[in-house]
N, C-alpha and C positions, 0 to 999 in steps of 0.2 A: 270636423276635427274631433278626435276622441277626447273624452273628459280628462283622462289621465295625462294626455299630452298638454292640454290647456293648463292644467294645474302646474305641470313641470315648467312650461314656458313662462308662466307668470312668476313662478318662484325664481327662475334664473334672471329675468329682466327687471324684477321689482326694485333692485338696488339702483337701477339707472333711470327707470321711468315710473310714473304713477300707475298704480294698478288700474285705475279707471280708464286711463289712456290705452293701456295694453288691451283691456277688454273691449274697448271701442273698436280698435283695429281688428281684433279677432271676431268681432260681432257676437260677443257672448254677454248676455245680461249679467249684471252684478250679482243678483240673487242666485242665479244658476251657478255662477262660479263658486260662490261660498258654499253652496250645497255640495258641489263636486269636491271642493277642497276638504270639507268635513268627511266626505265619504272615502276619498282616495288618499288622503294624507295619513300615513302610518305614524303613530306616536312611538317614541323610543321607550321601551320597557325599562323600568328600574330593576336593579338586581333582585329585590324582593318580589316584584311582579313576575320576573322570569322564573323564580323558584316555585311560586304558587301555581302558575300555569303548568309548569313541568310536573309537579306533584299531582295536579288534577288529571293530566293526561296519563300519567303512570297508573293512576287508580281507575282508569277508564271512566272518569267523570261520575263515579259512584259515591264519592264522599262529599259531605257538606262542609261548611266553613269551619266547624268545630274540629272535625277530624283532620282537615288540612292544617289547622293551627297546631294540633298535637304533633303531626308529622314534621312540621317546621322545627319544633323544639326538639323532637326525638332524633331526627336524622341530621338536621343542619345546625342545631343549637341556636335557633332564632326565636326569641321571645317577642310576640307581637299580639296586639289586641285582636280578638276574633272579628270585630266589626271592620277592621282594616282588611283582613283576609276576605271577608264577605264582599266588601266594595270592589276589591281587585277581581274576584270571581265574577261579579256582576258586570264589571267594566269589559272584561274579555269574554263574557258569555260562556264560562266554564262551570256553571252551577251543576249540581248533581241531578241525575234523572229523577223525575217525579214518579212515585209509585202509582200505578193505576189499579183501582179496586175493581175486581171482577166478581160475578156471581159464582156461587158454589153449587155443584150438582151432587145429590145424594140419591141412592136408590137402595132397595132391599127392605127387609122386615126387621123391626126392632124387637128385642127379646128381653135383655137384662139392662136396667139402668141403675147405676151406683151413685153414691154421694160424691160431691165435689170436695174431696179431701185436700187437694192442692190449694184451693181457695186463693188463687192468685199469688201464692208465695213462690215467686219465680227465681229463688236463689237456693243454692245447695252448698253444704259445707264440704262435700267430698264428691268424687266421681261416683257414678252409678247409685246415687241416692234418689234422684228424681229425673225421670225422662218425660218428654212430651212428644206426642205423635199426631199426625194428621195426614189427610190426602188432599191434594190439589190437582186440578186438571191442567193439561198442557195442550192448547188448541192450535199448535203451530205446524203440525205435520199433516200428512195426507189422511191420517185417522186421528181421532181424539186419543190422547195418552193420559195416564194418571200416574202421579208421583206420590209415593208413600215415604215419609221421612220420620226418623226418630232423632231427637235432640237431647243431649245431656245438659241439664240446667246448671251444672257446676261451672262449665266454661262455654256453654252454648255450642259445643262441638256437635257436628253431624255424626251420630254413631253409625248409622247405616241408612240406605235408601233403596227403593225399588221403583222401576218404571214398568208399567203394564198397559195393555190395551183394554183391560177390564178393571172396573172398580168393584172388586168382590172380596169375599172373606179370604180367599187364597192370597191376595195381595198383602193384606195386613198381617196374616199369619206368617207368610214367608219373611216379611220385614222384621217381625218380632223374633222369629227363630234365628235369623242371621245376626241380629243385634246381640242376642243372648250368647250365641256361639262366639262372637268376637270379644265380648266383654266379660262373660262368665260372672255376672253379678251375684252377690250374696242374697239370700232370702230377705224380703222386706223392701226391695226396690219398689218405688211408686211410679206408675206410668199413667199419665193423664191424657185423655182423649175428649173429643166432643161426643154427642149422642148420635152420631151417624150409625146407620144400620149395621155396618161391618164391625163396629166396635161394641155394639150392644148384643151382637150375636153370641149364642152359646159357644160356638167354636172359639172365638177370640177370648172370651171371658174364661173358658175352661183351660185354654192354653196358658194364659197368664197365671192362673192359679196353679197349674201343673209346674210352672217354672219358679214358683215362690214369689210371684210379683203381685203387688197390691194395685188394683185399678181404681182410678178416679175419673170423674166425668164433669165436663162443663154443664152449667145449667142450660136448658133447652133454648136454642136461638141466641146464646150469649157468646159471641166470638172472643170477647175480651177475657173470658176465663181461660182461654188458650192462646193468649196474645203473642207469646214468644214465637211459636211455630207459625202462627198466622202472619206475623211480621216477616219471618224468614221467607215463606213462600211468596209473599208480596215482593220482597227484595229480589228474589231469584227471577221473577218475571220482569220487573222494572229494570234490573241491571243486566241479567243474562240474556233476556229476549227483548230488550227495549226497541230494537230496530225491526223486529219480526211482526208480520201480520198473520192473521189466522190462515191456516192451511197453506203457508207459503214455502215450506221446506219439507224435505223427506223426514220420515220418522227416525231413521238412523241418525240424521243430523241433529234432531231434537235431543236424542239420547246423548250424543257426543257433547252437545252444548251443556246439558245437565251435568255430565261428568266433569267438564272443565270448570263449571261454576262451583261445584261441590269442593273441588280441590282448592280453588281460589278462596272460597269462604272459610274453609278450615285452616288453610296454611298461611294465607296472605291478608285477608280482609280484617282490618283492625276494628275493635268495638270499644265504645266509651265505657261500657260496663266492665270491661276487662283491662282497664287502665291503658287503653289504646294499644292493646296487643291483639294478635289473632287468637282464635281458640286454642290452636296447638301450642303457640308461644306461651300463652297463659298457663296451660296445663304443664308444660315442661318447666316453667319458672317456679310453679308451686310445688312440683314433685320433690 
C-alpha cells in the first residue's frame, strides 16, 4: 500500500479506532507511519506564509529575508520581524540562491598602473560621478565568453555591457566608448578598474584620458577595492545562471540570459542601499 494512502486511511478511521489498531491491520510499523505522516501531510499555510512564499517565487528566489521583509511592507503594507520572515523561508525552503565564487582569468601585458583614487568610497552624489568596471568570464556556452560591465555608483545602474569571445583591449575599449556615447559625461568622471592587463594598457588609459575621464585602480590582488562590480558579477552568475553547468547551452542562449538579467537588475531587482528600490526606480525618484 502506498504511504500516502496509509496516511489518508489512518486519518479517516482515527476518529473510530485507535491508530495502533489500524496500523496493526495494515501491517505498518508505528515508526514508519509517523515518518510517512510527517512527509506526506501538508500543513496549511497562514496568510503571511502564503505572501512570503509568493514574493520569493516572484523574485525567482534571488532575495534574502531582509529584502522580502521590505517587499512585505512596500507592496502589502505588512510590518513583520525579519526573523519571522527568515523562519518562514527556511520552513518552505525558499531561501535565496548562494553565490558561488569562481576564479578569475586575466591575460595580456601590463603597462600603466595608477593610484587607487576611489579608495572604496562606493557612493556618489550624482550620476556620472563615479563608474566601476570589470570583466568576468561566462563558462556556460559552447565557447568561453567574457562579459565587460560598467556600473554607475550613484544608483548601481548598469550603464552598459558587452559580451565577447575574447578578453582583449577591444572589449574594454568598446564598452567604454558605448558608455560615454550613452551618458555623455562631463570631464572629471572617475572610472575604477582592477590591474588587469586590458585596463593597464596604453590603449585603455589613453582612451579614458581622451574622453576626459580620470582612471583609478584597485591595489594588486585586492578584489575588495572593486567590491561593487565583483558582487554584481557574482549575483549575475548565482541568480541568472544558477541552474546552468559549464558548457551546457549555446553561446546565443548565454547572451540572451545576460540580456534578460541586465534588464531585471536595472528595472526590477531591489537593493537595500537604494531604500529597497531598483536602480532605475531610485534614479527616477531622485531626478
